[in-house]
N, C-alpha and C positions, 0 to 999 in steps of 0.2 A: 505493501501500501506506500511508502512510506516513497520507494522508489519511483512508483506512477505518479504521488506529488509532485516530487522532481520536475518532472515532464510538464505541467503545468505555468509557466512560466509567460510573461506576457507576450513577447515574441511568438508561442506556440496559440493562444489562446487569439490574440490576431491573427494569425493565419488557419486556426480552425475556421473561424466567423467568414474569412475571406472566401476558402473553398467549399464552406458547407452553404454559404448563398448563392453560390455558383454553378451549387450540381443540385438536382433530384433526385434523391435514389429514392428509388419508387418503393420497396419492401417494409422501408422505414418511413415515408412520406406520405407516401399514395402519392395517388398522379394529380388531384382533382381536391379543391380544398385547400383544407389548412393544417399546414407543415407542424402538427406540435414538437416535434425534435426543433422545427426553429427557433418557435415560440418558448419553449422551455427554456433554449440556449439565449435567447433576445432578453428573457425576466433576469440573466444572472448579469445580464449586461450593467443596471443602475448601481450594482454592488462593486464594478469593477472599477468604474468611472470614479466611486467617492473614497474607494481601498486605494485605487492606483492612481490615477488620473483626475484628482478633482479640479479643473480648470474652466472655468468661463472661456470657452474656446470659440471658435468665429462660428461654425457653424449651429451650435447652441441657440446665438442669440437671432437666427435668421430662422431654424426649423421651429423658433419658439413662435414667431409672427407668422409662419404658415401657419402650423396648427391652431394659432388663435383664430385665422380664418377660416378655419376647418372647420372649428368650435361652432363658430358663428354660423357657418350654412348649416350645422348639420342640426342646433338650437330651434333656426329659425324654419323648420319644415320640420317640426314634433311626426307628421303624419307617418313620414318616411326614414327615421332616427330609428339608424340601430345602431348601439354602444358596443358589441362585437367589432364593427368597422372602425370603427371611431379608435376605441383601444389598440385596435391591431396598427392604425398608421403609427401610432404615440411609440407600439415595440420597436417598427422596421427605424423609427426616429432615435430611440435612444442606439440601439446595435450599431449603426453608422454611428452617433455622437461616437461609442465607447471605439471601433475602429480607428477612428478619425485621431481621435487625442493617442492612443496606443502610437498610430505612426505619427503623425507630427508633432504633438508635441515632445511626448516619450522617446519617440526614435527609436522602437526595436527591432525595425528592418537596417538591412544591409542591402546593397545593394544587389551584393550577388545573391543573396538567402532569396529574393522579391524572383528576380531570375529564372530564379531554378522552382519556387510556387507555382511560375507563370508556365515552365516546362513542365512539370509534373504536369499542370492542371491537363496541358493538353494532348501531354501523350495518355492519361486517366482516359479523356473522351476516347482518341483514338482503338485505345487500346477494347474496351466494352463497346463501342462499335465492330471492329471485326470481329469480335465475341461474337455478338448479334449476328455477324452475316454469316458467319460457321454455323451456329443454329438454323439461321431459317434453309440457307442450303441445305439443310437437312431435315428440311420440311417443319421442323419444332418452330414453334410461333411464340409459345409461350416459357422462360426461364428468369422468373422474379430476382432470383441471386444476381445474376448478369441484366438487373433491368429491362429486361423485355417483357413484356405483360399485355400485347397486343400486337394484335396484327393491323401492321398499317396499309397495307395494301398495295405497299409502292415493291413490288420484287423485294430483293435483301435489305433494302432502304431500313435504318434502326433510328432509334431513337437516344443512342448515347446514354450518355447521363444526364440526361434529362428530362422530362415528362412528356416531348414531343420536339420533331425536328427542326421545326420553328427556331423554340427557345433556345435549342442546342446550338445552332447556330449564330442566333445573338450571344452567346457565351463566349464560342472561340472567337470570332471575329474583333471584340473587343481585348479577349486574353493576346490574340496575334499583336493588334497596333500595339499594343501594349508592350511585347515584346519587343518587337521591333525600337519602342520609343527608347528602352531600355539599353538595348543595344546601340544606340545612337550618343548614347552617353557613355557608352565605353572607349568608342569611334572616335568621338566628338565630331563626328556630320552624319550627312545623308547617308542610308547606306544605298547602292546598288543594287538591283534582284541579285546579281552574281555575287555580291558580298554576304550578304543576306544566306545564299547560298552554300558557300564556301564555309560561312563560319557557325551554319547550324544546319545542313542539309534534311536531316534526321528528322527535325519540328518543321519544318516547311512541308515535308511529306507526310507527315503526319494531321498537319492542320489539311491542307489541301483534299488528301483522299478523305479525310472526316467531312467537312464539306460537301464533295462530290456524294459520300456515301450515304447522308443527310435526304437526298432528294429533295431539295424544298429548295421553293422560289425565293424565300427569306435567305437561303444558303447564297444562294446564284447574286443575288443585289450583295450581300454581303465581299464577296469574293472580289466583287466590280469595283464594289468602295476602298477594300486595301489594296487591288491596282493601281489604284491612282496616286497612290502611295511612290508610285515606282518612276511616274511621269514628274521631269522635271522639266524648265524652261530649254533648256538644253536639247531636250530631246525630240519636241515639239516635228520635226520637220520627219521623223520618224513615228512620231505618236500618233500623229492624225492622218495619215494612212492607215496603220495599224487600227485605230479604233473606227476605221470607216470597217474596217474588215471584219470586224467584232463583234459590230451591229449586222453587217451583212451574214454573217455566220449566227448571229443571234437569236435573225427576225427567220432564215431559214431551215436549220438544225433541228431534224424530229428527236430530239432528247428532253423526256421528261420533266426534268428541274426547271431548262431552260423553259419549256410549253409554257408550266405553269408561272413562272415569273414572267415569261413576253405578253402570256393574256392577262395579269395581274396588274402590267404597266398600262398596254392599251384600253384596261377597262380602267385605272385609275386616269387617263388622260382624259375621258367621256365623259369621268364624276357619274359614272354610273352605278351604284351599290349591287344594286342587282347581277348586272356583271361580273363584277367584282368578287362574289363571292361565288359567279360558278365559276368563275378561273381557277382560286385557290382558295379552300377555306378560311387557312392557315395563314396565306396572308390578306384576308380581307379582314381579321381579326386588328389589323397595323395601319391598313388602307382604307378601311370605312370611317375609321373614329378621323382622321384626315380628310376625307369630303364631308365630314356632318360639320367637322372645326369651319372648312371653309366656306362651307352653303349655311348654315346654320347658326352659328354664334350669331346673338343682337348685342351690340358692344353701348346700343339704347336702350337698353333695359334691364335693372336692380337687378333679376335675376343672372345677366349675362355677367354683370362683376363678382357678385357674389353666389352665385348659383342656385341649386332647386333642389339641396339637400343630400343626402348619404343615398346610392345607391340607385340617383336618379339616370341616370345615364344608362344603367343596364337593365335599369326597372321592365323595362316589356322585351326587351332582346338585345342581345350583346350585338347584333348587327342593324340595332334599330337606328333612326335617324335621331335621337339622344345624344350616342355616346360619341365624346371627343375625345383629344388627346388633353393630356394632362390631367384628368379629370375635372374641366375644365366646365361640364353642365352640372358637375357636382356641388364643388368649391369653389368655383365662378373662375374669369380669367385674372383679376389680383391676385390669386394664388399661383397662378399659373406665374404668373410675374414677378411672384416672391420666389420661388420653384426654380427658375430660371437665374436667377441673382447665385441665388446658393450652390447651382451647377459652377456658374462661372465664377465666383471664387472659392469653390473648395475642391472642384472635380478637373474641370478644365482649365486648361490654361488661355488657350486663343479660341475668340468668336471664330474667326475664319480659319477653318481647320478640319484634317479630315474626322478627330474628334468628335467637332460636329457634325458632321453626316451622318457618321453611326447611330448617337443620340437622336437624328430627326430619325432619318428612316428605319433603324433597328430597336430604336430606345424608347421611338417612338414620346420624345420628349417628358416622360413622365416616371416618375418613380413609382407614387397611389401604395397599394401593398402589394406588387410585387415581385418575390427575394430574390428574383433571377435579375432584376433591373436592377436592385442598392448593390446587386453583386458586382456586377459587373461595373458599375461607379465608384467603388470600393476600388477596382484597379483602377482606372483611371487618377483616382481619387492619389493615388502610390504613387503613378507618376507621374501628375502632378508635383507632386512633393519631392520628391529627387529633380527633378529636371530644375526648380525654383531652389533648392540647396544648391544645384552644382552653377546656376546662375550668381549666384553670391561670392560662392568660393574666388 
């Protein structure tokens, strides 16, 4: 027992938080609903703050402001008020503050440790994907121990270490970009694809293989956004015809993930929710809120700024015309603005960046009560911390 307790250090607790919120191990957490494992760990966080890092850090003030706006929206509409949703939001906020304080104030991570943590996360996703594919090739579709609990109807596509392919694609995209940013600090420059390949080819292979193995339109979007990293102004002469070639292939290759991404993209341009849902149900969960935000948000109303109350957005259906990005329908546009202030003062360094594109198109510019969204933004928080420290040195 004593030897076990020796491993419960601040660094290991922060690492556990990060990994726990970047995966969904279904046998322990279930595929839908509340993860009581994550909730139990979140309940420990206030004690960690009080005992190990009792400081008023930047996110405390900002998240307090955000949470007050959430409470105002919730209490103002008692008919739809569900205290469980509001309380869960508080646990996620406390978890993030704990992680932030340990990383930024207590400085429990070294660059090397964080890099190995990201590499381990990507390798774990690749390992589970390969194991799942092996079982699927054998015709075995339910192996809970390896996170395989359903037939996705996509051949040998798996969900790896998440509850669905789309969420796995989100984690992998954020993790891989975070790894690239950390390698930038080691090399003191932006990396070319050749340099990244020479530095860590097995992780590059693991990332690409797993993203393709998800057979997900979201994964194709993630791969495309990551590819933008390797295009520099000096390469525009090569990049322009390459992009044109990629676009031609994108619209003509008969490959299921590309077809799903293509159909979702074209449906989004039409702002037709029905077309989006018919193209890709998983992608629709991310695209429909954008369409609704662009077409239904009314900033000339009190509800537009302060929201309609808890679960207003999904009270009819997850694809209804009420669902918007950033829980705007529930808590209002003002709370959304505060959330973005939190993101760009604690998690993402630059507004005009690949991080912003991932946050917009994969993270849906929302944290909400979605554990994986909090997990991937913990990754970006750590990257921001190391980059800011390097600039000071």
